[in-house]
Every structure is written in structure tokens, then in C-alpha cells.
mmJSON file of the N, C-alpha and C atoms, coordinates in Angstrom:
{"data_MODEL":{"atom_site":{
"group_PDB":["ATOM","ATOM","ATOM","ATOM","ATOM","ATOM","ATOM","ATOM","ATOM","ATOM","ATOM","ATOM","ATOM","ATOM","ATOM","ATOM","ATOM","ATOM","ATOM","ATOM","ATOM","ATOM","ATOM","ATOM","ATOM","ATOM","ATOM","ATOM","ATOM","ATOM","ATOM","ATOM","ATOM","ATOM","ATOM","ATOM","ATOM","ATOM","ATOM","ATOM","ATOM","ATOM","ATOM","ATOM","ATOM","ATOM","ATOM","ATOM","ATOM","ATOM","ATOM","ATOM","ATOM","ATOM","ATOM","ATOM","ATOM","ATOM","ATOM","ATOM","ATOM","ATOM","ATOM","ATOM","ATOM","ATOM","ATOM","ATOM","ATOM","ATOM","ATOM","ATOM","ATOM","ATOM","ATOM","ATOM","ATOM","ATOM","ATOM","ATOM","ATOM","ATOM","ATOM","ATOM","ATOM","ATOM","ATOM","ATOM","ATOM","ATOM","ATOM","ATOM","ATOM","ATOM","ATOM","ATOM","ATOM","ATOM","ATOM","ATOM","ATOM","ATOM","ATOM","ATOM","ATOM","ATOM","ATOM","ATOM","ATOM","ATOM","ATOM","ATOM","ATOM","ATOM","ATOM","ATOM","ATOM","ATOM","ATOM","ATOM","ATOM","ATOM","ATOM","ATOM","ATOM","ATOM","ATOM","ATOM","ATOM","ATOM","ATOM","ATOM","ATOM","ATOM","ATOM","ATOM","ATOM","ATOM","ATOM","ATOM","ATOM","ATOM","ATOM","ATOM","ATOM","ATOM","ATOM","ATOM","ATOM","ATOM","ATOM","ATOM","ATOM","ATOM","ATOM","ATOM","ATOM","ATOM","ATOM","ATOM","ATOM","ATOM","ATOM","ATOM","ATOM","ATOM","ATOM","ATOM","ATOM","ATOM","ATOM","ATOM","ATOM","ATOM","ATOM","ATOM","ATOM","ATOM","ATOM","ATOM","ATOM","ATOM","ATOM","ATOM","ATOM","ATOM","ATOM","ATOM","ATOM","ATOM","ATOM","ATOM","ATOM","ATOM","ATOM","ATOM","ATOM","ATOM","ATOM","ATOM","ATOM","ATOM","ATOM","ATOM","ATOM","ATOM","ATOM","ATOM","ATOM","ATOM","ATOM","ATOM","ATOM","ATOM","ATOM","ATOM","ATOM","ATOM","ATOM","ATOM","ATOM","ATOM","ATOM","ATOM","ATOM","ATOM","ATOM","ATOM","ATOM","ATOM","ATOM","ATOM","ATOM","ATOM"],
"id":[1,2,3,4,5,6,7,8,9,10,11,12,13,14,15,16,17,18,19,20,21,22,23,24,25,26,27,28,29,30,31,32,33,34,35,36,37,38,39,40,41,42,43,44,45,46,47,48,49,50,51,52,53,54,55,56,57,58,59,60,61,62,63,64,65,66,67,68,69,70,71,72,73,74,75,76,77,78,79,80,81,82,83,84,85,86,87,88,89,90,91,92,93,94,95,96,97,98,99,100,101,102,103,104,105,106,107,108,109,110,111,112,113,114,115,116,117,118,119,120,121,122,123,124,125,126,127,128,129,130,131,132,133,134,135,136,137,138,139,140,141,142,143,144,145,146,147,148,149,150,151,152,153,154,155,156,157,158,159,160,161,162,163,164,165,166,167,168,169,170,171,172,173,174,175,176,177,178,179,180,181,182,183,184,185,186,187,188,189,190,191,192,193,194,195,196,197,198,199,200,201,202,203,204,205,206,207,208,209,210,211,212,213,214,215,216,217,218,219,220,221,222,223,224,225,226,227,228,229,230,231,232,233,234],
"type_symbol":["N","C","C","N","C","C","N","C","C","N","C","C","N","C","C","N","C","C","N","C","C","N","C","C","N","C","C","N","C","C","N","C","C","N","C","C","N","C","C","N","C","C","N","C","C","N","C","C","N","C","C","N","C","C","N","C","C","N","C","C","N","C","C","N","C","C","N","C","C","N","C","C","N","C","C","N","C","C","N","C","C","N","C","C","N","C","C","N","C","C","N","C","C","N","C","C","N","C","C","N","C","C","N","C","C","N","C","C","N","C","C","N","C","C","N","C","C","N","C","C","N","C","C","N","C","C","N","C","C","N","C","C","N","C","C","N","C","C","N","C","C","N","C","C","N","C","C","N","C","C","N","C","C","N","C","C","N","C","C","N","C","C","N","C","C","N","C","C","N","C","C","N","C","C","N","C","C","N","C","C","N","C","C","N","C","C","N","C","C","N","C","C","N","C","C","N","C","C","N","C","C","N","C","C","N","C","C","N","C","C","N","C","C","N","C","C","N","C","C","N","C","C","N","C","C","N","C","C","N","C","C","N","C","C"],
"label_atom_id":["N","CA","C","N","CA","C","N","CA","C","N","CA","C","N","CA","C","N","CA","C","N","CA","C","N","CA","C","N","CA","C","N","CA","C","N","CA","C","N","CA","C","N","CA","C","N","CA","C","N","CA","C","N","CA","C","N","CA","C","N","CA","C","N","CA","C","N","CA","C","N","CA","C","N","CA","C","N","CA","C","N","CA","C","N","CA","C","N","CA","C","N","CA","C","N","CA","C","N","CA","C","N","CA","C","N","CA","C","N","CA","C","N","CA","C","N","CA","C","N","CA","C","N","CA","C","N","CA","C","N","CA","C","N","CA","C","N","CA","C","N","CA","C","N","CA","C","N","CA","C","N","CA","C","N","CA","C","N","CA","C","N","CA","C","N","CA","C","N","CA","C","N","CA","C","N","CA","C","N","CA","C","N","CA","C","N","CA","C","N","CA","C","N","CA","C","N","CA","C","N","CA","C","N","CA","C","N","CA","C","N","CA","C","N","CA","C","N","CA","C","N","CA","C","N","CA","C","N","CA","C","N","CA","C","N","CA","C","N","CA","C","N","CA","C","N","CA","C","N","CA","C","N","CA","C","N","CA","C","N","CA","C","N","CA","C","N","CA","C","N","CA","C"],
"label_alt_id":[null,null,null,null,null,null,null,null,null,null,null,null,null,null,null,null,null,null,null,null,null,null,null,null,null,null,null,null,null,null,null,null,null,null,null,null,null,null,null,null,null,null,null,null,null,null,null,null,null,null,null,null,null,null,null,null,null,null,null,null,null,null,null,null,null,null,null,null,null,null,null,null,null,null,null,null,null,null,null,null,null,null,null,null,null,null,null,null,null,null,null,null,null,null,null,null,null,null,null,null,null,null,null,null,null,null,null,null,null,null,null,null,null,null,null,null,null,null,null,null,null,null,null,null,null,null,null,null,null,null,null,null,null,null,null,null,null,null,null,null,null,null,null,null,null,null,null,null,null,null,null,null,null,null,null,null,null,null,null,null,null,null,null,null,null,null,null,null,null,null,null,null,null,null,null,null,null,null,null,null,null,null,null,null,null,null,null,null,null,null,null,null,null,null,null,null,null,null,null,null,null,null,null,null,null,null,null,null,null,null,null,null,null,null,null,null,null,null,null,null,null,null,null,null,null,null,null,null,null,null,null,null,null,null],
"label_comp_id":["MET","MET","MET","ASN","ASN","ASN","ARG","ARG","ARG","PRO","PRO","PRO","ILE","ILE","ILE","PRO","PRO","PRO","LEU","LEU","LEU","PRO","PRO","PRO","SER","SER","SER","HIS","HIS","HIS","ILE","ILE","ILE","HIS","HIS","HIS","TYR","TYR","TYR","GLU","GLU","GLU","LEU","LEU","LEU","LEU","LEU","LEU","LEU","LEU","LEU","ARG","ARG","ARG","LEU","LEU","LEU","LEU","LEU","LEU","GLU","GLU","GLU","ARG","ARG","ARG","GLU","GLU","GLU","THR","THR","THR","ALA","ALA","ALA","ALA","ALA","ALA","ALA","ALA","ALA","VAL","VAL","VAL","TYR","TYR","TYR","THR","THR","THR","HIS","HIS","HIS","SER","SER","SER","PRO","PRO","PRO","GLN","GLN","GLN","LYS","LYS","LYS","GLU","GLU","GLU","LYS","LYS","LYS","LEU","LEU","LEU","GLN","GLN","GLN","GLU","GLU","GLU","LEU","LEU","LEU","ILE","ILE","ILE","ILE","ILE","ILE","THR","THR","THR","LEU","LEU","LEU","ARG","ARG","ARG","LYS","LYS","LYS","ALA","ALA","ALA","MET","MET","MET","SER","SER","SER","GLN","GLN","GLN","GLN","GLN","GLN","LYS","LYS","LYS","GLN","GLN","GLN","LEU","LEU","LEU","GLU","GLU","GLU","GLU","GLU","GLU","SER","SER","SER","CYS","CYS","CYS","ARG","ARG","ARG","VAL","VAL","VAL","ALA","ALA","ALA","ASP","ASP","ASP","LEU","LEU","LEU","ALA","ALA","ALA","VAL","VAL","VAL","GLU","GLU","GLU","TYR","TYR","TYR","HIS","HIS","HIS","TRP","TRP","TRP","SER","SER","SER","LEU","LEU","LEU","ASN","ASN","ASN","GLU","GLU","GLU","LYS","LYS","LYS","PRO","PRO","PRO","GLY","GLY","GLY","ALA","ALA","ALA"],
"label_asym_id":["A","A","A","A","A","A","A","A","A","A","A","A","A","A","A","A","A","A","A","A","A","A","A","A","A","A","A","A","A","A","A","A","A","A","A","A","A","A","A","A","A","A","A","A","A","A","A","A","A","A","A","A","A","A","A","A","A","A","A","A","A","A","A","A","A","A","A","A","A","A","A","A","A","A","A","A","A","A","A","A","A","A","A","A","A","A","A","A","A","A","A","A","A","A","A","A","A","A","A","A","A","A","A","A","A","A","A","A","A","A","A","A","A","A","A","A","A","A","A","A","A","A","A","A","A","A","A","A","A","A","A","A","A","A","A","A","A","A","A","A","A","A","A","A","A","A","A","A","A","A","A","A","A","A","A","A","A","A","A","A","A","A","A","A","A","A","A","A","A","A","A","A","A","A","A","A","A","A","A","A","A","A","A","A","A","A","A","A","A","A","A","A","A","A","A","A","A","A","A","A","A","A","A","A","A","A","A","A","A","A","A","A","A","A","A","A","A","A","A","A","A","A","A","A","A","A","A","A","A","A","A","A","A","A"],
"label_entity_id":["1","1","1","1","1","1","1","1","1","1","1","1","1","1","1","1","1","1","1","1","1","1","1","1","1","1","1","1","1","1","1","1","1","1","1","1","1","1","1","1","1","1","1","1","1","1","1","1","1","1","1","1","1","1","1","1","1","1","1","1","1","1","1","1","1","1","1","1","1","1","1","1","1","1","1","1","1","1","1","1","1","1","1","1","1","1","1","1","1","1","1","1","1","1","1","1","1","1","1","1","1","1","1","1","1","1","1","1","1","1","1","1","1","1","1","1","1","1","1","1","1","1","1","1","1","1","1","1","1","1","1","1","1","1","1","1","1","1","1","1","1","1","1","1","1","1","1","1","1","1","1","1","1","1","1","1","1","1","1","1","1","1","1","1","1","1","1","1","1","1","1","1","1","1","1","1","1","1","1","1","1","1","1","1","1","1","1","1","1","1","1","1","1","1","1","1","1","1","1","1","1","1","1","1","1","1","1","1","1","1","1","1","1","1","1","1","1","1","1","1","1","1","1","1","1","1","1","1","1","1","1","1","1","1"],
"label_seq_id":[1,1,1,2,2,2,3,3,3,4,4,4,5,5,5,6,6,6,7,7,7,8,8,8,9,9,9,10,10,10,11,11,11,12,12,12,13,13,13,14,14,14,15,15,15,16,16,16,17,17,17,18,18,18,19,19,19,20,20,20,21,21,21,22,22,22,23,23,23,24,24,24,25,25,25,26,26,26,27,27,27,28,28,28,29,29,29,30,30,30,31,31,31,32,32,32,33,33,33,34,34,34,35,35,35,36,36,36,37,37,37,38,38,38,39,39,39,40,40,40,41,41,41,42,42,42,43,43,43,44,44,44,45,45,45,46,46,46,47,47,47,48,48,48,49,49,49,50,50,50,51,51,51,52,52,52,53,53,53,54,54,54,55,55,55,56,56,56,57,57,57,58,58,58,59,59,59,60,60,60,61,61,61,62,62,62,63,63,63,64,64,64,65,65,65,66,66,66,67,67,67,68,68,68,69,69,69,70,70,70,71,71,71,72,72,72,73,73,73,74,74,74,75,75,75,76,76,76,77,77,77,78,78,78],
"pdbx_PDB_ins_code":[null,null,null,null,null,null,null,null,null,null,null,null,null,null,null,null,null,null,null,null,null,null,null,null,null,null,null,null,null,null,null,null,null,null,null,null,null,null,null,null,null,null,null,null,null,null,null,null,null,null,null,null,null,null,null,null,null,null,null,null,null,null,null,null,null,null,null,null,null,null,null,null,null,null,null,null,null,null,null,null,null,null,null,null,null,null,null,null,null,null,null,null,null,null,null,null,null,null,null,null,null,null,null,null,null,null,null,null,null,null,null,null,null,null,null,null,null,null,null,null,null,null,null,null,null,null,null,null,null,null,null,null,null,null,null,null,null,null,null,null,null,null,null,null,null,null,null,null,null,null,null,null,null,null,null,null,null,null,null,null,null,null,null,null,null,null,null,null,null,null,null,null,null,null,null,null,null,null,null,null,null,null,null,null,null,null,null,null,null,null,null,null,null,null,null,null,null,null,null,null,null,null,null,null,null,null,null,null,null,null,null,null,null,null,null,null,null,null,null,null,null,null,null,null,null,null,null,null,null,null,null,null,null,null],
"Cartn_x":[1.369,0.173,1.064,0.492,1.018,0.962,2.042,2.446,1.302,0.453,0.251,0.926,0.677,0.821,0.885,1.788,1.831,1.749,1.014,0.388,0.183,0.555,0.043,-0.804,-1.905,-2.665,-3.536,-4.597,-5.142,-4.778,-4.642,-5.053,-3.288,-2.335,-1.647,-1.604,-2.205,-2.561,-3.406,-4.251,-5.904,-5.089,-4.142,-3.408,-2.132,-1.498,-0.807,-1.634,-2.577,-3.498,-4.151,-4.726,-5.133,-4.41,-2.816,-1.822,-1.797,-1.764,-0.976,-2.214,-3.293,-5.066,-5.334,-4.749,-5.215,-4.829,-3.46,-2.407,-1.434,-0.545,0.1,-0.338,-1.618,-1.331,-2.193,-3.032,-2.901,-1.426,-0.58,0.506,1.498,1.443,1.884,0.889,1.379,0.813,0.099,-0.781,-1.743,-1.574,-0.52,0.463,1.463,2.238,3.269,3.513,5.298,5.569,5.341,5.489,5.335,3.515,3.01,1.978,1.012,1.852,1.929,2.618,3.666,4.275,3.319,2.687,1.67,0.257,-0.363,-1.041,-0.519,0.685,1.088,1.528,1.6,1.867,0.334,-0.058,-2.162,-2.578,-2.271,-2.314,-1.522,-1.022,0.524,-0.095,-0.465,-0.891,-1.762,-3.183,-4.036,-4.287,-3.505,-3.124,-2.053,-1.389,-1.442,-2.018,-3.094,-3.674,-4.458,-4.914,-6.402,-5.326,-4.209,-3.011,-3.108,-2.875,-3.322,-4.569,-5.608,-6.952,-7.004,-6.529,-6.533,-5.357,-4.853,-3.739,-4.355,-5.505,-6.135,-7.367,-7.55,-8.609,-8.251,-6.915,-6.359,-5.73,-5.68,-5.324,-6.185,-7.779,-8.998,-9.721,-9.25,-10.078,-8.697,-7.193,-6.393,-6.554,-7.581,-7.273,-6.494,-5.764,-4.311,-4.976,-4.186,-4.594,-3.462,-4.16,-3.656,-3.47,-2.112,-1.881,-1.827,-2.704,-2.405,-1.348,-0.051,0.58,0.192,1.015,0.767,2.172,3.346,4.369,5.364,6.517,7.638,7.981,7.886,8.062,6.88,6.078,5.241,6.229,5.512,6.225,5.114,5.362,4.317,3.356,3.026,1.587,1.553,2.175,1.58,0.434],
"Cartn_y":[-1.663,-0.021,1.303,2.359,3.531,4.68,5.349,5.96,7.36,7.618,8.764,9.732,10.909,12.191,13.099,13.373,14.412,15.63,16.953,18.098,18.741,19.945,21.031,20.87,21.222,21.18,22.838,22.711,24.09,24.824,24.548,25.575,26.664,26.501,26.524,27.746,27.708,29.021,30.333,29.399,30.317,30.699,30.432,31.229,32.213,31.818,33.221,33.852,33.583,34.74,35.798,34.901,35.916,36.851,36.023,36.591,38.795,37.808,39.112,40.144,39.521,40.391,41.298,40.702,41.777,42.173,42.013,42.84,43.041,42.408,42.669,43.858,43.953,44.784,46.343,45.816,47.123,47.871,47.542,48.008,48.598,48.068,48.736,50.193,51.034,52.431,52.268,53.075,52.348,52.572,53.893,54.126,54.282,53.008,52.626,51.292,51.616,50.442,48.442,48.965,47.575,47.069,48.026,47.691,47.215,47.572,46.858,45.732,45.534,44.181,42.911,43.426,43.098,42.516,42.862,42.668,41.699,42.14,40.693,38.943,38.946,38.446,37.582,38.216,37.629,36.871,37.695,37.02,35.936,35.704,34.54,33.601,33.864,32.49,31.784,32.872,32.835,31.918,32.236,30.978,29.811,29.972,28.428,27.789,28.385,27.525,27.0,27.824,27.285,26.356,26.434,25.449,23.64,23.49,23.307,21.949,23.121,22.114,21.56,21.993,21.614,20.312,20.303,19.092,18.354,18.702,17.319,16.657,17.683,17.065,15.801,16.757,15.878,14.751,14.3,13.504,12.347,12.816,12.098,11.31,12.227,11.846,10.422,10.693,9.582,8.63,8.112,7.599,7.741,8.804,8.875,9.712,8.814,9.223,10.83,11.295,12.148,12.548,13.215,13.036,14.753,14.969,16.376,16.224,16.802,17.17,18.39,18.961,19.502,19.95,19.652,20.138,19.195,19.352,18.069,17.379,17.499,16.063,15.119,15.03,14.15,13.254,11.5,10.298,9.541,8.989,8.538,7.712,7.661,6.153,6.578,7.7,8.067,8.517],
"Cartn_z":[-0.356,0.13,0.064,-0.74,-1.156,0.393,0.879,1.847,1.555,2.804,2.011,1.839,1.26,0.633,1.978,3.205,3.112,2.891,3.46,3.605,4.406,4.06,5.805,5.957,7.084,7.441,7.258,6.858,6.514,7.379,8.964,9.621,9.776,8.916,8.954,8.047,6.595,5.744,7.237,7.754,8.122,9.441,10.154,11.31,10.822,9.806,8.987,8.739,7.573,7.036,8.279,9.16,10.406,11.246,11.274,11.656,10.57,9.787,8.409,8.921,8.143,8.177,9.099,10.738,11.545,12.207,12.368,13.702,12.672,11.437,10.834,10.063,9.702,8.511,9.695,10.651,12.04,11.758,11.71,12.273,11.371,10.21,8.674,8.292,7.883,7.553,6.366,5.797,4.886,3.449,3.609,1.787,1.92,2.577,2.805,1.709,1.416,0.455,1.597,2.187,3.257,3.124,3.217,2.925,1.363,0.559,-0.752,-0.397,-0.338,0.174,1.167,1.906,2.97,2.289,1.66,0.829,-0.344,-1.235,-2.117,-1.388,-0.508,1.109,0.588,1.657,1.955,0.494,-0.644,-1.834,-2.049,-2.08,-2.238,-1.489,-0.291,0.96,0.618,0.027,-0.462,-1.382,-2.636,-3.577,-3.782,-2.365,-2.309,-1.599,-0.256,0.29,-1.133,-2.667,-3.308,-4.122,-4.373,-4.905,-4.413,-2.897,-1.966,-2.332,-2.002,-2.412,-3.797,-4.531,-6.244,-5.659,-5.562,-5.844,-4.874,-3.77,-2.502,-3.235,-4.088,-4.842,-6.326,-6.687,-7.639,-6.854,-6.154,-5.021,-4.89,-4.806,-4.394,-5.598,-6.812,-7.96,-8.674,-7.808,-8.352,-7.604,-6.267,-5.192,-4.422,-4.049,-3.578,-2.105,-1.063,0.697,0.634,1.101,1.911,3.154,3.77,5.425,6.221,6.516,7.231,8.414,8.058,8.945,9.963,11.267,11.978,12.335,11.885,12.089,11.713,11.957,11.18,12.037,13.175,14.786,14.548,13.454,13.677,13.081,13.836,13.262,12.335,11.122,10.469,11.438,11.633,11.948,13.015,13.708,15.123,15.691],
"occupancy":[1.0,1.0,1.0,1.0,1.0,1.0,1.0,1.0,1.0,1.0,1.0,1.0,1.0,1.0,1.0,1.0,1.0,1.0,1.0,1.0,1.0,1.0,1.0,1.0,1.0,1.0,1.0,1.0,1.0,1.0,1.0,1.0,1.0,1.0,1.0,1.0,1.0,1.0,1.0,1.0,1.0,1.0,1.0,1.0,1.0,1.0,1.0,1.0,1.0,1.0,1.0,1.0,1.0,1.0,1.0,1.0,1.0,1.0,1.0,1.0,1.0,1.0,1.0,1.0,1.0,1.0,1.0,1.0,1.0,1.0,1.0,1.0,1.0,1.0,1.0,1.0,1.0,1.0,1.0,1.0,1.0,1.0,1.0,1.0,1.0,1.0,1.0,1.0,1.0,1.0,1.0,1.0,1.0,1.0,1.0,1.0,1.0,1.0,1.0,1.0,1.0,1.0,1.0,1.0,1.0,1.0,1.0,1.0,1.0,1.0,1.0,1.0,1.0,1.0,1.0,1.0,1.0,1.0,1.0,1.0,1.0,1.0,1.0,1.0,1.0,1.0,1.0,1.0,1.0,1.0,1.0,1.0,1.0,1.0,1.0,1.0,1.0,1.0,1.0,1.0,1.0,1.0,1.0,1.0,1.0,1.0,1.0,1.0,1.0,1.0,1.0,1.0,1.0,1.0,1.0,1.0,1.0,1.0,1.0,1.0,1.0,1.0,1.0,1.0,1.0,1.0,1.0,1.0,1.0,1.0,1.0,1.0,1.0,1.0,1.0,1.0,1.0,1.0,1.0,1.0,1.0,1.0,1.0,1.0,1.0,1.0,1.0,1.0,1.0,1.0,1.0,1.0,1.0,1.0,1.0,1.0,1.0,1.0,1.0,1.0,1.0,1.0,1.0,1.0,1.0,1.0,1.0,1.0,1.0,1.0,1.0,1.0,1.0,1.0,1.0,1.0,1.0,1.0,1.0,1.0,1.0,1.0,1.0,1.0,1.0,1.0,1.0,1.0,1.0,1.0,1.0,1.0,1.0,1.0],
"B_iso_or_equiv":[0.0,0.0,0.0,0.0,0.0,0.0,0.0,0.0,0.0,0.0,0.0,0.0,0.0,0.0,0.0,0.0,0.0,0.0,0.0,0.0,0.0,0.0,0.0,0.0,0.0,0.0,0.0,0.0,0.0,0.0,0.0,0.0,0.0,0.0,0.0,0.0,0.0,0.0,0.0,0.0,0.0,0.0,0.0,0.0,0.0,0.0,0.0,0.0,0.0,0.0,0.0,0.0,0.0,0.0,0.0,0.0,0.0,0.0,0.0,0.0,0.0,0.0,0.0,0.0,0.0,0.0,0.0,0.0,0.0,0.0,0.0,0.0,0.0,0.0,0.0,0.0,0.0,0.0,0.0,0.0,0.0,0.0,0.0,0.0,0.0,0.0,0.0,0.0,0.0,0.0,0.0,0.0,0.0,0.0,0.0,0.0,0.0,0.0,0.0,0.0,0.0,0.0,0.0,0.0,0.0,0.0,0.0,0.0,0.0,0.0,0.0,0.0,0.0,0.0,0.0,0.0,0.0,0.0,0.0,0.0,0.0,0.0,0.0,0.0,0.0,0.0,0.0,0.0,0.0,0.0,0.0,0.0,0.0,0.0,0.0,0.0,0.0,0.0,0.0,0.0,0.0,0.0,0.0,0.0,0.0,0.0,0.0,0.0,0.0,0.0,0.0,0.0,0.0,0.0,0.0,0.0,0.0,0.0,0.0,0.0,0.0,0.0,0.0,0.0,0.0,0.0,0.0,0.0,0.0,0.0,0.0,0.0,0.0,0.0,0.0,0.0,0.0,0.0,0.0,0.0,0.0,0.0,0.0,0.0,0.0,0.0,0.0,0.0,0.0,0.0,0.0,0.0,0.0,0.0,0.0,0.0,0.0,0.0,0.0,0.0,0.0,0.0,0.0,0.0,0.0,0.0,0.0,0.0,0.0,0.0,0.0,0.0,0.0,0.0,0.0,0.0,0.0,0.0,0.0,0.0,0.0,0.0,0.0,0.0,0.0,0.0,0.0,0.0,0.0,0.0,0.0,0.0,0.0,0.0],
"pdbx_formal_charge":[null,null,null,null,null,null,null,null,null,null,null,null,null,null,null,null,null,null,null,null,null,null,null,null,null,null,null,null,null,null,null,null,null,null,null,null,null,null,null,null,null,null,null,null,null,null,null,null,null,null,null,null,null,null,null,null,null,null,null,null,null,null,null,null,null,null,null,null,null,null,null,null,null,null,null,null,null,null,null,null,null,null,null,null,null,null,null,null,null,null,null,null,null,null,null,null,null,null,null,null,null,null,null,null,null,null,null,null,null,null,null,null,null,null,null,null,null,null,null,null,null,null,null,null,null,null,null,null,null,null,null,null,null,null,null,null,null,null,null,null,null,null,null,null,null,null,null,null,null,null,null,null,null,null,null,null,null,null,null,null,null,null,null,null,null,null,null,null,null,null,null,null,null,null,null,null,null,null,null,null,null,null,null,null,null,null,null,null,null,null,null,null,null,null,null,null,null,null,null,null,null,null,null,null,null,null,null,null,null,null,null,null,null,null,null,null,null,null,null,null,null,null,null,null,null,null,null,null,null,null,null,null,null,null],
"auth_seq_id":[1,1,1,2,2,2,3,3,3,4,4,4,5,5,5,6,6,6,7,7,7,8,8,8,9,9,9,10,10,10,11,11,11,12,12,12,13,13,13,14,14,14,15,15,15,16,16,16,17,17,17,18,18,18,19,19,19,20,20,20,21,21,21,22,22,22,23,23,23,24,24,24,25,25,25,26,26,26,27,27,27,28,28,28,29,29,29,30,30,30,31,31,31,32,32,32,33,33,33,34,34,34,35,35,35,36,36,36,37,37,37,38,38,38,39,39,39,40,40,40,41,41,41,42,42,42,43,43,43,44,44,44,45,45,45,46,46,46,47,47,47,48,48,48,49,49,49,50,50,50,51,51,51,52,52,52,53,53,53,54,54,54,55,55,55,56,56,56,57,57,57,58,58,58,59,59,59,60,60,60,61,61,61,62,62,62,63,63,63,64,64,64,65,65,65,66,66,66,67,67,67,68,68,68,69,69,69,70,70,70,71,71,71,72,72,72,73,73,73,74,74,74,75,75,75,76,76,76,77,77,77,78,78,78],
"auth_comp_id":["MET","MET","MET","ASN","ASN","ASN","ARG","ARG","ARG","PRO","PRO","PRO","ILE","ILE","ILE","PRO","PRO","PRO","LEU","LEU","LEU","PRO","PRO","PRO","SER","SER","SER","HIS","HIS","HIS","ILE","ILE","ILE","HIS","HIS","HIS","TYR","TYR","TYR","GLU","GLU","GLU","LEU","LEU","LEU","LEU","LEU","LEU","LEU","LEU","LEU","ARG","ARG","ARG","LEU","LEU","LEU","LEU","LEU","LEU","GLU","GLU","GLU","ARG","ARG","ARG","GLU","GLU","GLU","THR","THR","THR","ALA","ALA","ALA","ALA","ALA","ALA","ALA","ALA","ALA","VAL","VAL","VAL","TYR","TYR","TYR","THR","THR","THR","HIS","HIS","HIS","SER","SER","SER","PRO","PRO","PRO","GLN","GLN","GLN","LYS","LYS","LYS","GLU","GLU","GLU","LYS","LYS","LYS","LEU","LEU","LEU","GLN","GLN","GLN","GLU","GLU","GLU","LEU","LEU","LEU","ILE","ILE","ILE","ILE","ILE","ILE","THR","THR","THR","LEU","LEU","LEU","ARG","ARG","ARG","LYS","LYS","LYS","ALA","ALA","ALA","MET","MET","MET","SER","SER","SER","GLN","GLN","GLN","GLN","GLN","GLN","LYS","LYS","LYS","GLN","GLN","GLN","LEU","LEU","LEU","GLU","GLU","GLU","GLU","GLU","GLU","SER","SER","SER","CYS","CYS","CYS","ARG","ARG","ARG","VAL","VAL","VAL","ALA","ALA","ALA","ASP","ASP","ASP","LEU","LEU","LEU","ALA","ALA","ALA","VAL","VAL","VAL","GLU","GLU","GLU","TYR","TYR","TYR","HIS","HIS","HIS","TRP","TRP","TRP","SER","SER","SER","LEU","LEU","LEU","ASN","ASN","ASN","GLU","GLU","GLU","LYS","LYS","LYS","PRO","PRO","PRO","GLY","GLY","GLY","ALA","ALA","ALA"],
"auth_asym_id":["A","A","A","A","A","A","A","A","A","A","A","A","A","A","A","A","A","A","A","A","A","A","A","A","A","A","A","A","A","A","A","A","A","A","A","A","A","A","A","A","A","A","A","A","A","A","A","A","A","A","A","A","A","A","A","A","A","A","A","A","A","A","A","A","A","A","A","A","A","A","A","A","A","A","A","A","A","A","A","A","A","A","A","A","A","A","A","A","A","A","A","A","A","A","A","A","A","A","A","A","A","A","A","A","A","A","A","A","A","A","A","A","A","A","A","A","A","A","A","A","A","A","A","A","A","A","A","A","A","A","A","A","A","A","A","A","A","A","A","A","A","A","A","A","A","A","A","A","A","A","A","A","A","A","A","A","A","A","A","A","A","A","A","A","A","A","A","A","A","A","A","A","A","A","A","A","A","A","A","A","A","A","A","A","A","A","A","A","A","A","A","A","A","A","A","A","A","A","A","A","A","A","A","A","A","A","A","A","A","A","A","A","A","A","A","A","A","A","A","A","A","A","A","A","A","A","A","A","A","A","A","A","A","A"],
"auth_atom_id":["N","CA","C","N","CA","C","N","CA","C","N","CA","C","N","CA","C","N","CA","C","N","CA","C","N","CA","C","N","CA","C","N","CA","C","N","CA","C","N","CA","C","N","CA","C","N","CA","C","N","CA","C","N","CA","C","N","CA","C","N","CA","C","N","CA","C","N","CA","C","N","CA","C","N","CA","C","N","CA","C","N","CA","C","N","CA","C","N","CA","C","N","CA","C","N","CA","C","N","CA","C","N","CA","C","N","CA","C","N","CA","C","N","CA","C","N","CA","C","N","CA","C","N","CA","C","N","CA","C","N","CA","C","N","CA","C","N","CA","C","N","CA","C","N","CA","C","N","CA","C","N","CA","C","N","CA","C","N","CA","C","N","CA","C","N","CA","C","N","CA","C","N","CA","C","N","CA","C","N","CA","C","N","CA","C","N","CA","C","N","CA","C","N","CA","C","N","CA","C","N","CA","C","N","CA","C","N","CA","C","N","CA","C","N","CA","C","N","CA","C","N","CA","C","N","CA","C","N","CA","C","N","CA","C","N","CA","C","N","CA","C","N","CA","C","N","CA","C","N","CA","C","N","CA","C","N","CA","C","N","CA","C","N","CA","C","N","CA","C","N","CA","C"],
"pdbx_PDB_model_num":[1,1,1,1,1,1,1,1,1,1,1,1,1,1,1,1,1,1,1,1,1,1,1,1,1,1,1,1,1,1,1,1,1,1,1,1,1,1,1,1,1,1,1,1,1,1,1,1,1,1,1,1,1,1,1,1,1,1,1,1,1,1,1,1,1,1,1,1,1,1,1,1,1,1,1,1,1,1,1,1,1,1,1,1,1,1,1,1,1,1,1,1,1,1,1,1,1,1,1,1,1,1,1,1,1,1,1,1,1,1,1,1,1,1,1,1,1,1,1,1,1,1,1,1,1,1,1,1,1,1,1,1,1,1,1,1,1,1,1,1,1,1,1,1,1,1,1,1,1,1,1,1,1,1,1,1,1,1,1,1,1,1,1,1,1,1,1,1,1,1,1,1,1,1,1,1,1,1,1,1,1,1,1,1,1,1,1,1,1,1,1,1,1,1,1,1,1,1,1,1,1,1,1,1,1,1,1,1,1,1,1,1,1,1,1,1,1,1,1,1,1,1,1,1,1,1,1,1,1,1,1,1,1,1]
}}}
């Protein structure tokens, strides 16, 4: 049997997005170069999450198991 494909848990994206949208955005001036960079980062994270979901769907269609990981310290089968 094939080993499940390890992927980050969705909560990782959600946590980063919440932090950036709530905390970081509040600390960056509205019309600063940093605000523009922050918006680019948020867009990139949203795209990454969307692409992971597409990969997950592709795995589902191919009947490949996916295993969500919370950290790099997890041991397979633990």
C-alpha cells in the first residue's frame, strides 16, 4: 500500500492569514511600501492554499490518500 501524501494542515494557512490580516495590517501604515508588500504576501498565501486544495482534489480523484501534518516533528503512523 502507498504511503499517504503529507500536506500541511489548512490551519497553518488560516493562522498566517489571520495574523497578517489582523495584526500585521493594523501595524503597517496605509500608504506605505510595506502595506503593498503585505497585500502581495496575503494574496500569495491565498493562492498557495487554493493550489493545495487543487492538489488534494487531484489526489482524491486519483484515489491517493492525503495525510495532514501539524508539524515536521510528527512521526508517520503516530
